[in-house]
C-alpha positions in Angstrom: 7.5 13.1 1.0 4.6 11.5 -1.3 1.1 11.2 0.3 -0.1 8.8 -1.1 -4.5 8.0 -0.8 -5.7 4.6 0.1 -8.4 3.2 -2.5 -9.0 0.0 -0.4 -12.3 -1.5 -2.6 -14.1 -4.2 -1.5 -17.1 -5.6 -3.9 -16.9 -2.2 -6.0 -17.0 0.3 -3.7 -14.3 2.3 -1.4 -14.7 0.8 2.0 -12.1 0.8 5.1 -11.3 -2.5 7.7 -10.3 -1.8 11.0 -6.7 -3.7 12.1 -8.3 -5.5 9.1 -11.2 -7.6 10.3 -13.4 -7.8 7.1 -16.4 -8.1 9.9 -16.1 -4.2 10.4 -16.1 -2.6 7.4 -17.3 0.8 6.6 -18.6 1.8 2.9 -17.2 5.4 2.1 -17.7 5.4 -1.4 -19.8 3.5 -4.3 -17.4 5.3 -7.3 -13.5 4.5 -6.9 -13.3 6.2 -10.5 -15.0 9.4 -9.9 -12.7 9.6 -6.4 -9.5 8.9 -7.7 -10.4 11.9 -10.2 -11.0 13.7 -7.0 -7.3 12.5 -5.7 -5.3 13.1 -9.0 -6.9 17.1 -8.8 -5.3 18.3 -5.8 -1.9 16.7 -7.5 -1.7 13.4 -6.3 0.7 11.7 -8.3 -0.1 8.6 -6.7 -2.7 6.0 -5.5 -2.7 3.2 -3.2 -5.3 0.6 -4.2 -6.2 -2.5 -2.8 -8.2 -6.1 -3.4 -9.0 -6.4 0.1 -11.0 -10.2 -1.3 -8.6 -10.8 -3.6 -6.4 -10.3 -0.2 -8.9 -12.8 1.5 -8.7 -15.3 -1.0 -5.6 -14.9 -2.5 -6.8 -14.3 -6.1 -7.8 -11.4 -8.2 -11.1 -9.9 -7.7 -10.7 -5.9 -8.7 -8.0 -6.4 -11.0 -10.3 -4.8 -14.1 -11.6 -1.9 -12.0 -7.5 -1.0 -11.1 -7.0 -1.1 -14.6 -9.8 1.2 -15.4 -8.5 3.5 -12.7 -4.6 3.8 -13.9 -5.9 3.9 -18.1 -8.7 6.3 -16.9 -6.9 9.1 -13.9 -3.6 8.0 -16.1 -2.1 8.4 -12.8 1.1 6.5 -10.9 -0.7 3.4 -9.1 0.6 0.9 -6.5 -1.6 -2.2 -6.1 -2.3 -5.1 -4.2 -4.6 -7.9 -3.1 -4.9 -11.1 -4.7 -1.4 -11.3 -6.1 0.0 -15.1 -6.2 1.7 -15.1 -9.8 3.7 -13.6 -12.7 0.1 -14.1 -14.5 -1.2 -11.6 -12.1 1.5 -8.8 -12.6 1.5 -10.1 -17.0 -2.8 -8.6 -16.2 -1.5 -5.2 -14.6 1.8 -4.2 -16.8 -0.5 -5.7 -19.8 -3.7 -3.6 -19.1 -1.9 0.1 -18.6 0.8 0.2 -16.1 4.3 1.3 -16.7 7.6 -1.0 -15.2 8.9 1.6 -12.8 6.9 3.8 -12.1 3.8 2.0 -11.3 4.3 -0.7 -8.6 2.3 -4.3 -7.7 2.1 -5.0 -4.4 3.0 -8.5 -2.6 3.3 -9.7 0.8 2.0 -13.4 1.5 3.8 -15.0 -2.2 7.2 -15.0 -0.3 5.7 -17.0 2.1 3.4 -19.4 0.1 5.2 -19.7 -2.8 8.7 -18.1 -3.5 9.6 -20.5 -6.5 6.5 -17.9 -8.2 7.8 -14.8 -6.6 11.6 -15.6 -6.9 10.0 -15.7 -11.1 8.2 -12.4 -10.4 11.0 -10.7 -9.3 12.9 -12.2 -12.7 10.5 -10.2 -14.5 9.3 -7.9 -12.8 11.9 -7.0 -9.6 12.4 -2.9 -9.7 7.8 -3.0 -9.5 7.4 -4.7 -7.1 6.8 -3.6 -3.9 6.9 -5.4 -0.8 4.7 -5.0 1.8 5.7 -5.8 5.3 2.0 -5.9 7.2 3.7 -6.2 11.7 1.3 -6.1 14.4 3.7 -5.0 16.2 7.5 -6.3 15.3 6.2 -10.0 13.8 5.6 -9.6 10.6 2.2 -10.9 9.2 0.7 -12.5 5.7 -2.8 -14.2 3.8 -5.4 -11.0 4.6 -3.1 -10.5 8.1 -5.2 -13.4 9.7 -1.2 -15.8 9.0 1.9 -15.3 11.5 4.7 -15.5 8.6 7.9 -15.9 11.0 9.9 -13.0 10.3 10.5 -9.9 12.7 10.1 -6.7 10.1 13.7 -6.1 10.1 15.0 -9.8 9.3 12.0 -9.8 6.5 13.5 -6.2 4.9 17.1 -7.6 5.0 16.4 -10.9 3.4 14.6 -8.8 0.5 17.5 -6.2 -0.5 19.1 -9.1 -0.7 17.1 -10.9 -3.6 17.0 -6.6 -5.0 14.1 -6.0 -3.7 14.0 -1.6 -3.4 10.4 -0.5 -2.1 8.5 -1.2 1.0 5.4 -0.7 2.5 4.7 -0.9 6.1 2.0 -1.4 7.5 1.5 -1.5 11.4 -2.0 -3.5 12.3 -2.3 -2.1 15.4 -2.6 1.7 14.3 -4.5 0.7 10.8 -7.8 2.6 10.7 -7.5 3.8 14.7 -6.9 7.3 13.3 -4.5 7.4 16.8 -1.2 8.2 15.1 1.2 6.0 13.2 4.3 4.4 14.9 7.0 6.9 14.1 9.3 5.2 16.2 9.4 1.8 13.5 9.6 4.1 10.1 12.5 6.0 12.1 14.4 2.5 12.9 13.7 1.8 9.3 14.7 4.9 8.1 18.0 4.7 9.3 19.2 0.9 9.5 18.0 0.6 5.8 18.6 4.0 4.2 19.4 2.5 0.6 15.7 1.5 0.3 12.1 3.6 -0.1 9.7 2.8 2.8 6.4 4.0 2.3 4.1 3.6 5.9 0.8 3.0 6.3 -1.5 2.7 9.5 -2.2 5.2 11.4 -1.9 8.9 10.0 -5.1 11.0 11.2 -3.6 14.5 10.9 -1.6 16.6 8.9 0.5 17.3 11.9 1.3 13.2 11.8 2.7 13.6 8.0 4.9 16.4 9.2 6.5 14.0 11.8 6.9 11.2 9.1 8.1 13.4 6.5 11.3 14.6 8.9 12.3 10.9 8.8 12.6 11.0 5.5 11.0 8.1 4.4 9.4 8.0 0.7 5.6 8.2 1.7 3.0 8.2 3.1 -0.3 6.3 2.8 -3.3 8.2 4.3 -7.2 6.2 4.1 -9.4 6.5 6.7 -8.0 10.2 8.7 -9.5 11.6 4.3 -12.9 9.2 5.1 -13.4 10.8 8.5 -12.9 14.4 7.2 -9.5 14.4 9.3 -7.4 15.5 6.0 -9.3 17.5 3.4 -8.6 17.6 -0.6 -7.5 20.9 0.0 -5.2 20.1 2.5 -3.3 17.7 0.7 -3.7 20.2 -2.5 -1.3 22.0 -0.3 0.6 19.8 0.4 1.5 19.0 -2.8 2.2 22.4 -3.4 4.3 23.5 -0.4 
């Protein structure tokens, strides 16, 4: 299972939100490119980059920074936040991203502009990472602010039917809380959808949490606040990657 560090960016800085609340922001690092290099030096081969302002406003705000990270550090990235058009996808793949190696995250688009989403799939299906943001079993979108009307399983089933094979499932109730991930949810999804790649997000607080998730046969797990609050160190990440 891949350990995937998260760099959530707001106004060019690495921050964390508590349960997606833009009024609960903590700044952890002023130089995202420097931090990306530190992760790469531990053997990390994928970064999770989130444009928080873009997610809220529905437009790319940190695209240039994310392209700079990808080109300078030269490891695979999955980027999201504010993705609304085929042109947004084009931007990344015209600025250093590679098909089937790098991924662009889509969460709100299937709900707010299905025709544009279908255009994206025609060209970038193999590099689309569908973000499933759950409050319990209810899927949210638009920066976790709106209800979709879907359950987690019903959305994944529908997206599989249109050819999506990569999913990032975030349990919002766990995000940033350092209380452990929703392992029951990921165990259920891994069993129900063995044909796709599931990445877990939300609540990882220790290496023990990662070990538990790894036993579920999922593709990856996002590590965010646990690193920034010194629960998981760079040395621990190195040991994980070398194991």
